[in-house]
C-alpha positions in Angstrom: -4.1 15.9 -8.8 -4.1 12.2 -9.8 -4.3 9.5 -6.3 -3.4 6.1 -6.6 -4.2 3.1 -4.5 -1.4 0.0 -5.2 -2.9 -2.4 -3.5 -1.4 -6.4 -3.2 -0.8 -9.6 -1.7 2.8 -9.5 0.0 5.0 -9.6 -2.4 3.0 -8.8 -5.2 6.0 -6.3 -6.4 4.0 -2.7 -4.4 7.6 -1.3 -3.4 9.4 -1.4 -6.5 7.0 -0.7 -9.2 6.1 2.3 -6.9 9.5 3.3 -7.6 8.9 3.5 -11.7 5.8 5.7 -10.9 6.4 8.0 -8.5 9.2 9.1 -10.6 7.4 8.3 -14.4 4.2 10.3 -13.0 5.9 13.2 -10.4 3.4 11.3 -7.4 4.5 11.7 -4.2 5.1 8.2 -3.3 3.3 7.2 0.6 3.8 3.4 2.0 2.9 2.7 5.3 5.2 0.9 6.6 7.8 4.3 5.8 5.5 6.2 7.8 5.7 3.6 10.7 9.9 4.0 10.7 9.3 7.7 10.8 7.9 8.6 13.6 8.6 5.6 15.9 12.1 6.4 14.6 12.2 9.9 15.3 9.6 9.1 18.6 6.6 11.4 16.7 4.1 11.6 19.3 2.3 9.3 17.1 5.6 6.9 17.0 5.2 6.8 20.7 1.7 5.5 20.7 2.1 3.0 17.6 5.2 1.7 20.0 3.8 0.6 22.9 0.9 -1.8 20.4 3.5 -2.9 18.8 5.7 -3.6 22.0 2.4 -5.3 23.3 2.2 -7.8 19.9 -0.9 -5.6 18.9 -1.9 -4.4 15.8 -1.8 -0.8 15.5 -5.9 0.5 16.2 -6.9 2.3 12.6 -7.3 5.9 14.0 -3.3 5.9 14.9 -2.6 4.4 11.3 -5.4 7.1 10.0 -4.2 9.9 11.7 -0.1 8.9 10.5 -1.4 9.0 6.7 -3.2 12.1 6.9 -0.3 14.0 8.4 2.3 13.1 6.0 -0.5 13.8 3.1 -0.2 17.4 5.1 3.5 17.3 4.1 3.3 17.1 0.6 -0.1 19.1 -0.4 1.4 20.5 -3.3 2.1 17.7 -5.4 0.9 16.0 -8.6 -0.4 13.4 -6.3 0.1 10.6 -4.2 0.3 6.7 -4.4 -0.4 4.8 -1.0 1.3 2.0 -0.8 0.2 -0.3 1.7 -3.3 1.4 2.7 -5.9 1.4 2.9 -5.4 -2.5 4.1 -9.2 -2.0 5.4 -12.2 -1.3 3.8 -13.0 1.7 7.3 -9.5 3.4 6.5 -10.4 3.8 3.2 -13.7 4.9 4.0 -11.4 7.1 6.4 -9.4 8.1 3.3 -11.8 8.7 1.2 -13.5 11.6 3.7 -10.1 12.8 4.5 -8.8 12.9 0.7 -12.5 15.3 -0.3 -12.1 17.4 2.9 -9.3 18.6 0.3 -10.9 18.4 -2.6 -9.2 15.4 -3.5 -10.1 11.7 -3.9 -8.8 8.6 -5.0 -8.4 8.3 -8.6 -8.0 5.1 -9.3 -6.6 1.5 -6.9 -5.0 -0.8 -9.2 -4.1 -4.5 -7.3 -1.0 -6.0 -8.7 -2.2 -10.0 -8.8 -0.3 -12.7 -8.7 -0.6 -16.4 -8.0 0.4 -17.8 -4.1 3.1 -20.0 -4.7 4.5 -17.1 -7.1 4.0 -15.0 -4.7 5.7 -17.4 -1.6 8.5 -18.1 -3.7 9.4 -14.6 -4.3 9.0 -13.9 -0.7 11.2 -17.0 0.0 14.0 -15.7 -2.1 13.4 -12.2 -1.2 14.1 -13.1 2.8 16.9 -14.8 1.7 18.5 -11.1 1.2 16.1 -8.3 2.7 17.4 -10.0 6.8 13.3 -9.7 7.2 11.8 -13.3 8.6 9.0 -12.9 8.2 10.4 -13.0 4.2 11.9 -16.3 5.3 9.0 -18.2 7.4 6.9 -20.1 4.5 4.0 -20.5 7.6 4.9 -17.0 8.2 4.2 -15.9 4.8 0.5 -18.0 4.2 -0.2 -16.3 7.2 -0.4 -13.2 5.5 -1.9 -14.3 2.8 -4.8 -15.4 5.0 -5.2 -11.7 6.8 -4.9 -10.1 3.5 -7.8 -12.5 1.8 -10.0 -12.1 5.2 -9.3 -7.9 5.8 -7.3 -6.7 2.4 -8.8 -7.8 -0.3 -12.9 -6.9 0.1 -11.1 -3.5 -1.0 -11.3 -4.9 -4.2 -15.0 -4.8 -3.7 -15.5 -0.9 -1.7 -13.2 0.3 -5.6 -15.1 -1.6 -7.8 -18.9 -0.1 -6.4 -16.7 3.1 -7.5 -15.8 2.5 -10.8 -12.2 2.4 -9.7 -10.6 -0.4 -9.2 -8.1 -1.9 -12.0 -7.1 -5.5 -12.0 -2.4 -5.7 -13.4 -1.1 -9.1 -14.1 1.8 -8.4 -11.1 3.7 -11.6 -13.2 7.1 -10.9 -15.6 9.6 -9.1 -15.6 9.8 -5.7 -13.7 9.2 -3.8 -16.9 6.3 -5.8 -18.1 4.6 -4.5 -15.5 5.4 -1.2 -15.5 4.7 -1.0 -18.5 0.8 -2.2 -17.6 0.3 0.1 -14.8 1.1 2.8 -17.1 -1.3 1.7 -19.4 -3.8 1.5 -16.9 -2.5 5.8 -15.6 -2.6 6.9 -19.0 -6.4 5.5 -19.3 -7.2 7.4 -16.6 -6.5 10.9 -18.0 
C-alpha cells in the first residue's frame, strides 16, 4: 500500500495533480474540502458539528477534522493506497494521521510538496478566481493571508516529515504534464 500526502500552498496544483495521480497509481483521493462538503451537504452528525463552527466563523477543531478523515478512510479499506490532499495541515493532525494509519497496519509512504513562488501562485489564484466563483480566489489580500496562515501552521509539517525521511519537494511550475512527470519520478522511486 502506498499512502501519499500531497502538500503545497493554495494554487500549487494539488487538486489538478491528484486527478492524474489517483488514476495512474490506483489511489483513493481524499480531499479535506470534499469530505467537509459531503458531510455538511448530507447533514451527517460530523457535518452538523463542523457547520456550527464554520457558521460561527471558527476553525473546525482538529479532533472533528480527524474524525471525518478517519471515517472516509474506513469507507475505502480495500484500496491500493491513499492520496491525502489538504490533510494534514498541522503537526498535530500529522501525528493523529500517523497513529490512525499505524492502527490499521499502514503508514504515510511519502509527503510530496509542490513548490512554487508566491507571486506565481497569487496570479494563478486570481486567474482561477475569474471562473471558480470562489471569493477567496478573487481578493489578493485574502490570498496573501492564506499564504501567511500556510507558512505559520502548515510549513512546520515539512520538518515533521523530513525527520521521518518521507519528505520530497517537486517543482510545481511548468505544464501540468511536466509537473505530473516530476511527481511520478518521486512516486516510482518509492517502490
